[in-house]
N, C-alpha and C positions, 0 to 999 in steps of 0.2 A: 524726677522725670515727669514730663507731662502725662497726665492720666489718659489722654487721648492717643498716646503712642501704642501701636499694636504690639503683640507679644513678640519676643525675639525669635527669629526663625532663620534657618539656613536652607538653601535649595541646591540640588544637583540634578541635572537632567542631561539626556543624550544630546540635546540640541546645543549644549554649551561648548562643544569642542569636538575634536576627532575622537573616534571610539576608544582607541588605546589610551589617550590622555584622560578621558572621562573615567575609564575603568581604574586608572591609577589613582584618580581623586577619590573614587568610591572606596578603594582599598584603604586609602589613608583615613577616610572619614570614619570607618568602622574598625580601624586598627586596634583600638583599645579592647574591643570585644572579640574579634576573630581575625585570622588571616584568611582572606578570600582568594580562592583559586578558580578562575573561569574554566568552564567546560565547553567553551566555544572559542572561535577565533576572534580575539579581542581587537585585531586590526580591522575587522569589518563591523558593520552595524549589528548590534545584538538582536537576537530573535524577539526579545521583549525589550522595548526601549527603557533604559534606566530612568527611574524617577525617585528622588528622595526629597522629602520635606521634613525637617527636624525642628520641632518647636520646644523651647525651654519654658516649662510651666512653673518653675520655681523649685518644687520638690520632685518633679518628674520630667522625663523626656518623652515626647510623643513623636513617633515616626510614621509617616505615610510613604510606603515604599513599593516599588515594582522592580524586578530584576530578572535576568536570564539565568540559565542553568549554571551552577557553580558549587564548589565545596566551601564549607565554613569549618575552619580548624582552630581550636583553642587547646593547645597542648601545655605541658608544664612550663616550657620556656615563655610562652605568651602570658600565662597566668602570673609568672614571677615578674615579668616586665610590666604588666598592667594589673597589679593587685589593687589598684585604686579604682578599677572598673569591674568589680565582681558583682554586678547587679543581677537582679532577676528580671527577665523580660517576659511580659504577658503578651501573647500574640493572638490576633484574630486573622485567620487565613481566608481571604476573599476568593483566591484561586491558586492553583498549583499545589505542590506538596513538598515535604522535606523529610527525608529519612535521617533520624538523629540518634546518635549514641551520646548521652549526657551523663558522664560518670559511669555508673554501672547499670543505667537504665536505657532501654531502646524504645523508641516510639516514632510514629509517623505523624507529622503535622499536616493537617489538611482542613478544608472547610467542614464545620460540623461541631467543633468544640473550641475551647480556649486552651492554649498550650503555654506552659512555662518552660523557658530555657534558662538554666541556672548557671551563671558564669563563675560560680565558685567551684565548678567541676569541669573536667576536661570535656571537650566537644569535638565530635567528628560527624559532619552532616553533609549530605548530598541533596541539593535542592533543584527542583524543576523550575521552569518559568513561572513566576509567582507574583501575586499582589498581596501585601501583608500590612496590617496595622499593628504597631507595637507600643506598649507602655513600659518604659524602663523604670524600675524601682530600685533605689539604692539599698544596700545591706543595712546601713545605719538607720534609714527610715523604717525598713521592715522590722528591725530589732526593737524600735520604739513603738511601733503601731500594730504590726501584724507578724509577730515572731513565728506564728505557725506556718508561714510561707517561706521561711528561710531555706528549707531543704527541698522545696517543691520542684519537681521536674515532670514533664509530660503533660497528660491531660489534667486540667484543673477541675473539671466537673465529671461526675460519674456518667451522667446520661448525655449522649450526643443529642444535639438539638433540644436539650431540656430548657426549662425556663431560665436557669442561671446563665446558660450559654447565650440564649437569645437576648437577655437583658444586657449582658456585657457587650455582645457584638453590636447591638443597636447603639449603645453608649459610645463605642469607639467610632462608629460611622457618624454619629452626631458630632464628636470632636473633630473629625476630618472636615465636616461641613462648616463648623462654626469657628474653629480656631483662627482662620485667616481674618475673621472680622472681630475677634476678641481684643479688648483693650488691656493694657498692662495693669490698670487699676483693678481689673476684674480677676487677676491671677490668684490672689489669696482666697477669694470665694471659690474659684475653680479647684484649688488644692484641697479645700475642705470638702467640696462636693465629691471629688474622686475618692478621698478617704472614706466618706460615708457610703458611697456606692460599693467599694470593695468590702468594707466591714459587713454591710448588710448581706451581700451575696455569700460571703464566707460563713456568716452566722447561720443563715437559713438554707444553705445548700451543702451537700456532702462533698468534701474535698478529697480527690483521689490522690493520696500520698501515703507512703508507708509509715510516715511519722505521725499521721493524724487519721486514724481509722474512723473517727466520728468527730462531731463538732463540739465536744465538751469543752475543750480549752478555749475555743473561739467564743462560745456562749459566756463562759466565765469572764474572759477578757472584756467582753462587751459590758457585762454587769459591773465590773470594776471601773471601767471608764465612765459609766453613767453615775457612779457613786463616789468619785474621787473627792468631792466636797465634804463628804461625811467623815468626820474625824473618827467615827466608830467603825469604819470599814476595816476589818481585819479577818484573820483566818476563821474565827468563830462565827462571824457574821456571814461569811461566804458559805461555810459548811451548813449553817442553819437554813440559808436561803435555798441552797441546792440539795439539801438533805443528803449530804455525802459525808464520809468520815474524814478526819484530818489526814490519815495516811493516804487516802485516795487523792485528796487535794495536793498533798506534798508530792506524790508520785507524778501527777499531771504537770506540775510546775517545776519539777526538778531540772528539766532541760533549759528552763528560763531563769535559773538562778535562785529559785524559791519564791513562794507566794509573797512574803513580806517585801523582799527585794524588788519583785516585779511591781507591786503597788507603789513603792517609793519611787522607782524609776519613772513610772507613768505620771506621778504627781510632779516630780521635778521637771520632766520634759514639758508638761503642760504649763508650768510656770515659765520655763524658758521661752516657749512660743509666745506667751502673752507679753513677756518683757521685751521681746524683739518686734512686737507688732506696733506699728505707728498708731493704730486705732486705740491702743491702750496706754499711750505715752502720758496721758494726763492723770493717770491713776497712781496712787501710792503703791509702792512695791509690795508691802505686806498685805494690802487689800487684795491684790491678785493672788498672793500665796494662800490666803484664807479660802479662796474659791477651790483650792485643791486639798483642803483638809489640814493645813498646817495651823497650829494654834500658838506656837511660841516663836517670836521673831528671831531670837538668837540661834535657836536650834535649827530653824529653817535656813538661815544664812550659812551656818556651819555645814549642813548637809549639802547645800547648793554648791558651795565652793569646793567641797571634797569631790563632788560628782563631776563638775564642769571645769574645775581649775580656775574659776573666776567668781567674783562676788556677784550677787544679783544686780548691783548698781553698775558694775563693769560691763556685764552682759547687755544691760539696757543701753548704755552709752555706745557700745560697739555696734549694737543693732541700729541705732539712730545714724551712726556714721556710715555704715556699710550698706544699708538698705534704704536709702532715702525714698524710694518709690514704693515701698511696702512689699516688694517681692523678695523671696529668699535668694534670688540671684541678681546681681548687679550687672546689667548689660553694658554699662559704661566702664566696667573694670578695665584697667590699663592693659592687662595681659591679653585681651582679645582684640584690642584696637589694631587694625591693619591686617588681621587674619582673613584669608579667603574663606568661602563657605565650608569647604571640606575640612579645613584646619579648625574652623569654629565648631563643627560637629565633633571632631576628635577631642577638642578641649572640653566641650560640654560633657562628653561621655566620661572623661577622666575626673571632672570636678563635681559631678552630680552629688556625690556623698557629702561634699562640703556645703552645698546648698541646703541639704536636708538636715543639717545639724541644728 
């Protein structure tokens, strides 16, 4: 694809049709996430004109939205039907509010903090006229990069209007301003930038979640990622660096499958990303593997195939065939041709996890 092509985007606004028709399109577009139920007369113009712009960034979806009063429901039936859209939504509220019950947690979304809506749990929410910016993160992506956020619901940061909140909100406003001008060739850079931003905020700010009362796991994860190329990275090295006992380290990483398994997954995923990157296509496969601490070619190949079900060579060939433009998502995919914008939004919501693999 031409590098000058803009990012894939879909739009839906009140000006595009009759009010009842537009609300129907809106319900369809967010159907994989929620069932939307209007709390106003949809046959008339809504109190807040509907506006949705959804950008596909490769590993993420970004939503710039405004809507009128409504309920959002995600019950067991919806979850079973759309288990391929069990993402975590990080939301910046510019105006309005939303009373949410997300699983067993109750919270009110409003300006002043960043909020997580977790689609792995049931949701019953009642929302006022609102303007919201949302970043959708797939469960697969979180498992590989930020597993400490997998169960997050409600406030992301402890302090309202704290530094973490302000940085994230400014970042989201910057995305809204700049995404319409961004080129597809810049998408890989943007994906790396978003990951770096989230990692830094999570490492240096307290996350308000029952599963992570402090940032110990996040700090250790960051250390592991910075030292993947070191073949001597192991339990002993981590304990020595953080001056903690083996039992403490094992307890912290038990929810993530264990320390050794976590390191191995991070190394394998790093290799996978490099192998599917057009910028790395000229390099030998094992040269890339050595950057992640692998020292034996046959052992690396066996581990890689066991984890991904494909050899490193097969993954590289598949990446070259499926992502000719360097993005994790192919906007020329046959399944999206001919879809209108609300159908495209729905499709992207359901296939985000595939793009993140």
